[in-house]
C-alpha positions in Angstrom: 64.8 80.5 -55.7 61.9 82.2 -57.6 62.0 84.8 -60.3 58.5 85.9 -59.2 59.9 87.7 -56.2 62.1 90.8 -56.3 63.3 93.8 -54.3 63.3 91.9 -50.9 63.9 94.3 -47.9 64.3 92.4 -44.7 63.9 94.2 -41.3 64.9 92.4 -38.1 62.1 92.9 -35.5 63.4 90.6 -32.7 66.3 88.3 -32.0 65.6 86.7 -28.6 64.6 83.1 -28.5 64.3 83.1 -32.3 64.6 85.6 -35.1 61.5 87.5 -36.2 62.0 89.3 -39.5 59.6 91.5 -41.5 60.0 91.1 -45.3 58.7 93.7 -47.7 59.0 92.5 -51.3 57.4 92.6 -54.7 55.6 89.4 -55.9 54.6 88.7 -59.4 51.0 87.5 -59.5 49.8 84.8 -61.9 48.4 87.5 -64.3 51.9 89.0 -64.6 51.4 92.2 -62.4 53.7 93.0 -59.6 52.3 93.6 -56.1 54.1 94.8 -53.0 53.6 92.5 -50.0 54.7 92.4 -46.4 55.1 89.2 -44.4 56.8 88.3 -41.1 58.8 85.1 -40.7 59.8 83.5 -37.4 63.1 81.4 -37.5 64.1 79.4 -34.5 65.9 76.7 -36.4 64.9 73.2 -37.5 64.1 70.2 -35.2 63.3 66.5 -35.0 60.5 64.6 -33.4 60.0 60.8 -32.7 57.3 58.4 -31.7 58.4 55.3 -29.9 56.1 52.2 -29.8 56.5 49.3 -27.3 55.1 46.4 -29.4 54.9 44.1 -26.3 52.8 46.5 -24.2 51.3 48.2 -27.2 52.1 51.6 -25.7 53.5 54.8 -27.3 56.0 57.1 -25.4 54.6 60.6 -25.1 55.4 63.6 -23.0 53.3 66.3 -21.3 54.7 69.8 -20.8 53.7 73.4 -20.4 53.3 75.5 -23.6 52.9 79.3 -23.1 51.3 79.9 -26.5 48.4 77.6 -25.6 48.0 79.3 -22.3 47.7 82.8 -23.8 45.1 81.5 -26.2 42.9 80.1 -23.4 43.6 76.5 -24.2 45.0 73.7 -21.9 48.7 74.7 -21.7 49.8 71.2 -20.7 50.1 69.6 -24.1 50.6 65.9 -24.9 53.3 65.5 -27.6 55.9 63.2 -29.0 59.4 64.1 -27.7 61.0 66.7 -30.0 63.8 69.2 -30.0 65.8 71.7 -32.0 68.7 70.5 -34.0 71.2 73.1 -32.8 73.7 72.1 -35.5 73.5 68.3 -34.9 72.3 65.8 -37.5 68.5 65.1 -37.0 68.8 61.4 -35.9 71.7 62.2 -33.5 69.8 65.1 -32.0 66.7 63.0 -31.7 68.5 60.3 -29.7 69.9 62.9 -27.3 66.4 64.5 -26.9 64.8 61.1 -26.2 67.3 60.6 -23.4 66.9 64.1 -22.0 63.0 64.2 -22.1 62.1 60.5 -21.5 65.2 58.6 -20.2 65.1 56.1 -23.0 67.9 55.0 -25.3 66.8 53.4 -28.5 68.0 51.3 -31.3 67.2 51.9 -35.0 65.1 55.0 -35.8 63.1 55.1 -39.1 62.9 58.5 -40.9 59.3 59.1 -41.8 59.4 62.6 -43.5 60.5 66.1 -43.0 57.4 68.0 -42.0 56.9 71.8 -42.7 55.2 73.0 -39.6 53.5 76.4 -40.4 54.8 77.7 -43.8 52.8 80.9 -43.6 54.8 82.2 -40.8 57.5 79.9 -39.4 60.6 78.7 -41.2 61.0 75.4 -39.2 60.8 71.9 -40.6 60.8 68.8 -38.4 62.6 65.5 -39.2 60.1 62.9 -38.0 61.1 59.5 -36.8 59.5 56.2 -35.6 61.2 53.7 -33.4 60.5 51.0 -30.7 61.3 50.9 -27.1 60.8 48.7 -24.0 58.9 50.6 -21.4 60.6 48.5 -18.7 64.0 49.4 -19.7 64.6 53.1 -19.0 68.2 54.2 -18.8 67.6 57.5 -17.1 65.0 59.7 -15.3 64.0 61.9 -18.3 62.0 65.1 -17.4 64.2 67.5 -19.5 66.6 70.1 -18.2 65.5 72.3 -15.4 68.0 75.1 -16.5 66.1 75.2 -19.8 62.7 75.6 -17.9 61.7 72.0 -18.8 59.4 70.1 -16.4 58.4 67.1 -18.6 56.0 64.3 -17.6 56.7 61.0 -19.3 53.6 59.0 -20.4 53.2 55.5 -21.6 49.9 55.7 -23.4 48.2 52.6 -24.9 48.2 52.9 -28.6 44.4 52.5 -28.6 44.0 55.4 -26.2 46.3 57.6 -28.5 44.1 56.7 -31.5 41.0 57.7 -29.5 42.8 60.9 -28.5 43.1 61.8 -32.1 39.4 61.4 -32.6 38.2 63.1 -29.4 40.7 66.1 -29.6 42.8 65.2 -26.6 45.9 65.0 -28.9 46.1 68.1 -31.1 49.8 68.7 -31.6 50.5 68.4 -35.4 53.7 66.5 -35.2 52.1 64.0 -32.7 49.0 63.5 -34.8 51.1 62.8 -37.9 53.3 60.3 -36.2 50.5 58.4 -34.5 48.5 58.2 -37.7 51.7 57.0 -39.6 52.3 54.3 -36.9 48.6 53.2 -37.1 48.8 52.9 -40.9 52.0 50.9 -40.7 50.5 48.5 -38.1 47.2 48.2 -40.0 45.2 49.9 -37.3 42.3 52.2 -37.7 40.9 55.1 -35.9 38.1 54.3 -33.3 34.8 54.7 -35.1 36.4 54.6 -38.5 
């Protein structure tokens, strides 16, 4: 860890869907002085996310679902995203395959690990293992839609890649993991953003 942090005093504030902990600690500044600081960290576990591309149809497989934090900040709460889920003790690729089936109804072959993305390091402990893969939009194995008992009501979208790239430019697609994976796929395929 770091020798610039000492006297850490955690205080659990909430342990519902995730753990919210308040940390009081002393931090050694670059000039050598020690300063007491207070921060909160939200821990809900790590996750995985995946963008699938159908090279024949040139579509990407996305989902649309309700997100309460968007609603309470007066934004469109039905966010378009790549399929994703919490690891819950599973290996990232294994969990991603299960999540793809649950959310979209698609089984996939090889997945390529892109990176492990730190989502919001100022307040959230989560990292996401990001993957790319291919799919055949005409070969669904199940219905998808998520699990009703988990409150999921997921719409499956087959978006033309060109529309997804336009969505990055016009602000229709704003979810960080989704933006990262679409940009990565575009670079891999030698595609550029519209107007760029």
